[in-house]
N, C-alpha and C positions, 0 to 999 in steps of 0.2 A: 920594243916589247920582246924580252928574251924568255919570259916564262908566264904561264897562265894556269889558273886553277883548273884541275881536270874536270870538275863538275860543270864549270862554265864552258869549257871547250866542247865537252860532249853535247851540251845543250845547243851551242852555237852551230855545231856541225851536224845537227839534226839526228844524232844517235838516239837521243831521248827527247821526248815531247816537252818536258819541263825540267828546269834545273833542280827542282825538288825531287823528281823521280830519279835523276842522275845521281844526286847526293845519296838518296836511299839505296840505290844499287851499290854505291861504294860502301856504305855502312853495312850492307848485307853480305859483303864479300864477293860481289859479282864482277867487280872491275879489278884488273890486275896489270901490273907492269913487270915483266920478267918473272911471272909466276907468283908474285908476292901481292897480296891484297893491299889496297891503298885507301887512304881517307880522302873525302871529297876536297879537302884543302890542299892536297898534294899538287905541287907545281910541276908542269910538264914543259918539255922543250922540243924543238924540231928534231926529228929522228927517233923519238920514243915510239915503241910499239905497245899499243894498249890492247889488252884482251878483255872483251865484254861477254860475260856468260848470259845468254838469253836462251834458257832451255828450249830445245834439247841440244843446242850447239853453242860453241864459243867463237865469236867473231874476233878477228884481229885487224886493228887499224894502225897504219903508220902515220905519224904526224908530219905533214909537209909544211904547214904554216900555222901560225898562232892567231887566234882571234877571241874576242870576248863578245862580239856582236852576232846575233842570229842572222843567218843568211838564207837566200833562196836555194832550193835543192840543186839548181844548175851550177852554183858556185862551189858546192861541197867538194868535188874532185880536186879543186886547187889547194884545199886545206888538209885533205887526208887521202890515203890510199888504202883500199880494202885488200889486205894480205891474208884473208882467211884461207886456210888450207882446203883443198878439194874434198878431203875425207870428212870435214865438218858439213859440207853441203850434202854429201852422200847420206850422212845421218839424218839431215833435214828431210831429204827425199824419202828415205826409208820410213821415217815417221809419218810423212804425209800419205804414203801408200798404205801403211798398216792401219791408219785411221784410229778408231777407238777399240780395235780388237784386243790390244794389250793393255787396256785402261785399268789402272789399279783401283782397288776397292775404295769407294768414297770420292772418286774424282769425277764430279759432274753427274748430270742426269743421264739415264739410259737413252740411247738413240732409238729411233723408230724401229730400226732393224733388231736392236736388243729386245724391244717390247714384243715384236713378232715372234722372235725365237723363244721368248719366255712363254708366250701364249701357246705356241706349238708344243712346247715341252709339257706344259700343265694340261693341255688339251682343252678345246673349246667346250666339251661337255661339262667340265668342271664349273663353269660359270652359268650355264643355262639351266641345270636341274636344281629346282628348289626342294625336291622331295627328300633329299638327303639330310636336310636340316629341320629341326623342330623349334620353331620360335613362337610358341604359344604364350610365352610369358609376356605380359603386357606391363610395360614400365609405368603407365598412368595409374594402375591399380594401387601402387605403393603411395602415390601422392594423395589419393582419396582417403586412405586410411588415417592420415594424420590430421 
């Protein structure tokens, strides 16, 4: 076996959970060889260095051996070497430390901490006093008229 499809190899070496996810990553431009995005059908050979972008970092893997069969996690080091640069791991650590502080608008639910800060900002009096609002209008009156 001189060459293997990249989607099969990434699935076999447990980079992705399913072959479909591996193929989707290729189609979305998250898998590169030499900085060039590739298709799932691209054939790889021993010695290729594959970059896989899983935000926030880009992992790099060197192909040591080829396989099309999924293997146990203990066998993976025989087939690939993780050559990801230390600066990428620093990015991951920085992201972990910062948590959701720099979360962009619309990305997920607010955390408990966010909720507490919002309540502190608006003040708890805001929710407790009913005197500020006048809700004498009864919605049921409208239905009785008809």
